[in-house]
N, C-alpha and C positions, 0 to 999 in steps of 0.2 A: 509480672503480670503479662498475659498474652493479649494481643491486640488484633482487631479484625478491621482492615481497610476495606470498606464496602465500595469504594469508587476511586480508582487511580488509573490514569491513562498512560501506562508504561510502553505503550506503542507510539507515544508522541515523539516527534524529531528531537525535542529538548533532552531526551535520554540516548541519542544515537551513539554518543561516544563512550558512554560507560554504563550502558544497560545491564549488561551481564554482571560487571563488577558490583553494581549497586544491589541488584536482585539477589546476589550471593550473600549479602550482608544482612538481609531482613530477617532471615530465619536461620538459626535461633539467636544470633548476636543482638539483633534490636528488638526482638520480643513480638515480632509481627508475624502471627501464625497463619494468616489466611488474607488473601487479597482478591477482590473482584476487579477485573479490567473490562470496562465497557468499550464497545465499538461505536463510531459516530458514523460510519458509512460501510459499504461492503468490504473494502479493502482493510480497514482497520479492525473490522469484526474478525475478518480471518486472521489478521495479525495477533489479535488478542487471544484466539484459540490457539495459535502456534504457541504463544507464550505458556498457556495453560498446559499444552502438551508437554512442554519442556520442563516446567517447574510444578512440582507436586502441590504446593500450597497456593498456587495461583488458578483461578478459575476465570471464565470469560462470560461476556454478555454480548449479544449481536442486536444491532439496531441502526436505524437512520435517524441521526440527530437533526433538529429542525433548522440549524444553520447550514447542514451539509446535504439536505433532501432534495435539492434542486435537481429536476429531471428524473427523479426516481419514478420507476413504474413497475410492471409486473415482474421483469426479470429481476430486479434488485429486491423485491419484496419476497420473491420466491427463494432467493439466496439466503436471505435472512431466515426464512422457515427452514431451509435445509440445514443451515449451521445450528439453529435451535435444537436439532435433534440430537446433537453430539452429547455425550455424557458430562463434558466439562464445560458446556455452555448453560449457564444457570439462571439466565434472565433475558428478557428482551430490553435492550436499551444501549445507548442512551436515547431515548426518544421524548418527544414533548412539543412544547411550543416556546418560541423565543420572539417576542415583540420588540426587543430592545433595539437591535440592528435594523436600520432602514434597508440594508442591502440584502437582508435575508429573503427567502422565498416568501411569497404572498401568504398572508395570514390564512386566507381559504385553503391554499395548497398545504400549508402546515397542518391545519386541522384535519384535512383528508388523509395525510399520511399517518398522523397520531392515530386517528381512528383505525385504519387499517393494521397498525401494528398492535394496538390493544386487542384487536380482533385475533390477531396471530397469537398474542399471549394467552388469550382464552382458549384458542384451539390447542396450543401446546401445553396449556396448564402450568405456564411458568409466570413468575412475578414481573412486573415491570419496573424499569428504572426510569423515572420521569424527570426532565429538564423543564422548569417552569420559570421563565424570566419575563417580567412585566406582563403576565398573561394569567394571573390567578383565577380570574373569573371564568374564562374560556377552559382552561385546564380542569378546574373542578367541575364545570358542566360536562365535559366529555368523558372524565372518569365515571361520572354518575350514570353515563349511558351503558357502562361495562360493569355492573355490579359483582359479576364473577371474578373480576380481575383485581388484585391487589399488588402491592409491591412497595416502593419507596419513592418518596418526593425527594430527590437529590438536592442537597444545598438549600434546604427549605428557607423561603424567604417571605411567606405569606403571613397572614394574621393569626392570632390565637384562634379566632372563630373558625377559619379554614382547617387550621391543624386539628382542632377538636372533631370537626366533621370528618376528615380523612382517618383519624384514628378510629371514630366510630365505624368507618367502613373497612376497617382492617388493615390500613396502610400504616407503613413506617415513615419516619422522618429522619433525613440525614443531615448532619451537621459537620461543619468544616472550619477551616482557619478564620473566617470572619466572626466567629464567636469570640475571638480573642481581640478584636479590634475595638478602639475607644468608641466608635459610633455604632456599636452593637446594642442597639435600644429595644428593638422588637424581639430579638432571640431570646432574651432572659424571660419575656413574658409568654412566649411560645413554650419554652422548655418548662416553665412553671405550670402550664395549662395541660400538659400531656403526661402520661404515666411513664415510668422508667422503662417498662417493657416495649415501648414504641420508639425508642431512640436508638439510632445507630451513628456510628462515626466514620468519616471518610476524609480523605485529603483533596481529592480532585486534582491530584499531582499531574503535571508540573505546575498547577495554578494554585492560587488561594493560600499561599503560605501563612501560617499564623505567626503572630507576634511571638518571639523576637526575630524571625526570619522573614518578615514580610518584604516582599520585593525580590526575594531570591527564589530559585527553583525549589518546588516543593517535593517531598516524597514521604513515604509512609513512616519514616523515623520521627516525623514531627507529630504523629498522633498523640503523644502524651500531652501536648499543649492543649490539645482539644479536650481531652478526658479530664484534665485538671480543671478547666473551666466549667464544663458542664457538671462535674461533681460539686464544685463550689456552689453553683446555682440549685442543684438538687439536694445539697446538704448531706452528701454521701461521701465516702472517702474514694480517691481515685482508683484504689485497687477493686473497690466494689463497682465503680462505673465502668472499668475495663471488663470486668467479668460479665456484668450484665449486657453491655453492648456486644461482646463477643457471643454470647448466647442468643441475643436478639437477631445478629447477623446470620446465625445458624438456622433460625427459624424462618428468617426472611428468604433464605435460599435453601429450600428443602432438598435440591439435588446434591448439595455438598454432604459428604459423609465424612466423619471423622476418620 
């Protein structure tokens, strides 16, 4: 089975020592056929594009993460806009809202930068990769302001009701290692409430390793654990789940061509 990791941060310093060796193992040895690497600021967005230019199966996204958007202004947004014109930049992301950390930029500023980048996605006709942590109401409210923009809510943690509305609006939902955790109580309800054709899989590498590797550095070779759990919840085979989520990823990112 061929897997599509729709969200992995291979520009992270956690991969500094063995990045080239690891990325050389994913295709074809580990069955990972496609990976999208999102940026979190201008520098990492450029680095994601550099990886995409080096590896044929890797694609990039460019964006300003809510934890990393402090001080962002016209120059940074213009650079993200410029990067999005590249053929291998397939989305605006990782963008969104994070109300979890007190030291993050103010909620008002996060919302402003989120809106500016959704407008950029609308302008560029690209999907958005949305980070939503402890900000479900505001995240949903803001995407409602941009009905022309769809994409994926990465590592979705909202309610089944929010999931259903996002799906109606054309969004996909991304699922990661936490679906394998014992305290994953809401995720089965969400997965049950949405159709198979709106589910994508992701690692968020190097973070959120699934059981049995929880607490260790994550990478795309752990995708089968996520596939198996989602397949169990949906009553399909892992092979079917892998095939469907690969196809979903290709529809989510239409700039990717086989």
